[in-house]
C-alpha distance (Angstrom), angle and dihedral (degrees) to the residues before:
residue distance angle dihedral
T1 . . .
P2 3.81 . .
E3 3.78 121.4 .
L4 3.76 110.6 -129.2
L5 3.77 139.5 179.9
P6 3.82 119.3 -99.6
P7 3.81 110.7 -93.2
I8 3.77 121.7 -108.4
V9 3.78 101.8 -145.8
G10 3.77 125.6 -158.3
R11 3.80 99.8 5.5
E12 3.76 139.2 75.5
L13 3.77 126.0 -127.6
T14 3.77 115.9 -112.3
D15 3.81 98.0 159.8
T16 3.79 118.3 52.8
K17 3.81 90.4 -154.5
E18 3.80 88.3 72.2
W19 3.79 93.1 66.2
V20 3.80 106.2 19.6
S21 3.79 89.6 75.9
A22 3.81 95.4 43.6
K23 3.81 115.3 120.7
P24 3.81 117.1 -129.3
K25 3.79 120.9 -120.3
V26 3.79 134.1 -165.5
V27 3.80 116.5 -103.9
K28 3.78 132.8 171.5
S29 3.78 107.6 -100.1
T30 3.79 142.6 112.8
P31 3.83 127.6 -104.3
T32 3.80 91.5 -118.2
Q33 3.76 131.9 43.8
P34 3.84 114.4 -123.7
T35 3.79 89.4 -171.4
P36 3.82 128.9 34.7
P37 3.82 112.3 -87.6
D38 3.79 122.5 -116.8
L39 3.81 109.5 -112.7
G40 3.78 96.0 174.5
R41 3.77 130.5 -105.5
R42 3.80 95.8 -46.2
Y43 3.81 98.1 64.1
K44 3.77 130.1 49.1
V45 3.82 107.5 -160.1
G46 3.81 120.3 -147.8
N47 3.78 135.8 174.6
I48 3.80 129.5 -25.1
L49 3.81 111.2 -93.0
G50 3.78 97.1 -176.7
Q51 3.77 145.7 -23.0
G52 3.79 132.0 -143.3
G53 3.75 140.8 169.7
N54 3.79 95.4 -76.7
G55 3.79 104.8 34.0
V56 3.79 153.9 -26.5
V57 3.81 128.2 -89.1
Y58 3.82 118.5 -145.3
S59 3.77 132.6 -174.0
G60 3.77 111.6 -117.3
H61 3.78 148.4 162.5
D62 3.80 126.0 -123.8
R63 3.80 106.6 -143.7
V64 3.81 92.2 -166.3
L65 3.80 97.6 50.3
Q66 3.82 90.5 32.7
K67 3.78 94.4 -135.0
D68 3.79 139.9 111.0
V69 3.80 114.1 -102.7
A70 3.78 140.9 177.8
I71 3.81 114.4 -118.8
K72 3.80 120.3 -153.5
L73 3.80 116.1 -161.6
V74 3.78 115.8 -164.2
T75 3.80 124.8 -156.7
V76 3.79 125.2 -157.2
H77 3.80 111.5 -141.4
V78 3.78 128.2 -147.6
G79 3.80 113.2 -90.9
R80 3.80 93.8 23.1
S81 3.79 100.6 51.3
Q82 3.79 100.3 126.5
E83 3.80 93.9 36.9
S84 3.81 91.9 50.6
H85 3.79 91.6 44.4
D86 3.80 92.0 51.1
A87 3.82 90.7 46.8
F88 3.79 90.7 54.8
V89 3.80 92.2 48.1
H90 3.79 90.4 49.2
E91 3.81 92.5 47.3
V92 3.78 93.0 56.1
Q93 3.79 94.5 42.0
V94 3.80 92.2 51.4
A95 3.80 95.5 42.4
A96 3.80 91.9 49.0
K97 3.82 89.7 62.0
L98 3.79 92.7 58.6
V99 3.80 119.7 88.0
H100 3.79 110.2 168.2
D101 3.80 137.1 130.9
N102 3.80 91.0 -119.2
I103 3.82 98.5 45.3
V104 3.79 121.9 77.0
T105 3.83 113.0 -107.1
I106 3.82 120.9 -123.0
Y107 3.83 114.6 -142.2
D108 3.79 110.0 175.2
V109 3.79 145.4 -6.3
G110 3.79 130.8 -152.9
E111 3.78 148.7 128.9
A112 3.80 133.1 -106.9
E113 3.82 138.4 153.9
D114 3.81 90.7 12.3
F115 3.80 92.3 -56.8
L116 3.76 132.4 112.2
F117 3.78 111.1 -139.0
F118 3.75 143.2 173.8
T119 3.78 131.9 -167.0
M120 3.77 127.0 -135.8
E121 3.76 139.1 170.7
Q122 3.78 114.4 -67.5
I123 3.80 113.6 -125.8
R124 3.79 117.8 -145.0
G125 3.76 102.9 -146.2
R126 3.79 143.9 49.6
S127 3.76 137.1 -67.2
L128 3.78 118.4 -99.7
S129 3.80 86.8 -118.9
E130 3.80 91.2 60.7
M131 3.79 91.0 48.0
I132 3.80 93.0 50.1
H133 3.81 91.9 51.4
D134 3.81 94.5 45.2
R135 3.80 102.3 111.4
T136 3.80 94.5 -176.5
N137 3.80 95.8 55.9
R138 3.78 109.6 35.2
L139 3.79 117.4 -154.8
G140 3.80 106.4 -124.2
H141 3.79 129.4 -157.0
E142 3.80 92.1 -106.3
R143 3.82 89.3 65.2
F144 3.78 99.7 29.4
L145 3.82 99.6 54.3
P146 3.85 95.4 57.2
M147 3.82 88.5 50.0
I148 3.80 91.2 53.2
T149 3.81 89.6 48.8
Q150 3.81 89.7 54.8
L151 3.80 90.9 47.8
C152 3.80 90.6 51.7
D153 3.81 90.0 50.3
A154 3.82 90.2 53.0
L155 3.80 93.1 48.1
N156 3.80 92.3 46.0
Y157 3.81 89.2 53.0
A158 3.82 91.9 49.8
H159 3.80 91.6 46.8
D160 3.80 90.2 52.6
L161 3.83 85.4 59.6
Q162 3.82 89.8 50.4
I163 3.81 92.2 -109.6
V164 3.80 124.9 133.9
H165 3.80 119.7 -164.0
R166 3.83 97.2 -153.6
D167 3.81 94.9 -171.4
I168 3.80 105.3 68.8
K169 3.80 109.0 160.3
P170 3.83 136.6 134.2
G171 3.81 91.2 -100.0
N172 3.81 90.4 62.5
V173 3.79 93.9 52.7
M174 3.81 118.7 81.4
V175 3.81 122.1 -163.8
D176 3.80 119.0 -157.0
R177 3.79 127.3 -150.6
K178 3.81 91.3 -86.8
D179 3.82 92.7 51.7
Q180 3.79 92.5 -106.7
I181 3.79 110.2 146.0
K182 3.80 127.2 -139.0
L183 3.79 120.6 -162.7
L184 3.82 112.9 -139.7
D185 3.78 140.1 -165.0
F186 3.75 116.3 27.5
G187 3.81 84.4 179.2
I188 3.79 95.4 131.5
A189 3.79 96.8 28.0
T190 3.78 119.1 125.3
A191 3.78 134.6 -155.0
L192 3.79 107.7 -123.5
D193 3.80 92.8 -136.5
E194 3.83 89.5 58.9
V195 3.81 92.2 62.5
S196 3.79 97.9 38.3
G197 3.77 112.6 128.3
Q198 3.79 93.2 23.9
G199 3.77 95.3 97.2
L200 3.79 131.1 -114.1
G201 3.77 118.1 -50.6
V202 3.78 142.0 159.4
C203 3.80 122.2 -132.4
G204 3.78 141.0 144.0
């Protein structure tokens, strides 16, 4: 049984202080959602786009902004409730600082049906991991090198803001139909000034 935060029904979160300090509680639910969650009248939730260790990503439509979005729902598991909650808070706070053509844009954050969630731009394309493992359509240097250049630009921008991603891998790089890359998931990133004075370490 996952341990989740208490739902905030009927309102959206505009101040992170309202939910950062909330204490998790145990509710009866499952770690994954067999059916799309109800996020109220603002969001129409579609199919699952992907699933990782800390949540599920759905396709969706924002009726207020009138645009398609990706919706990431994050669960908080028993035994790691506060750690997982803090990681989610940190992920959104870090990602919200980043405005770059090659970094996915975060639109909104909230809570519904015992899940924390945030919405981001939906990328029409494939992950770099899928492209690398596609044996029928090999990724040549003429396409790959410009993608790496874009990735370096995104990382250089983040580093200028004292932010390190710490989970760079092909699965966290999306490539759209025009070969523009989008770097995803700063979920375990860290701002360098937050760990100053703690000594040198290696993680991620």
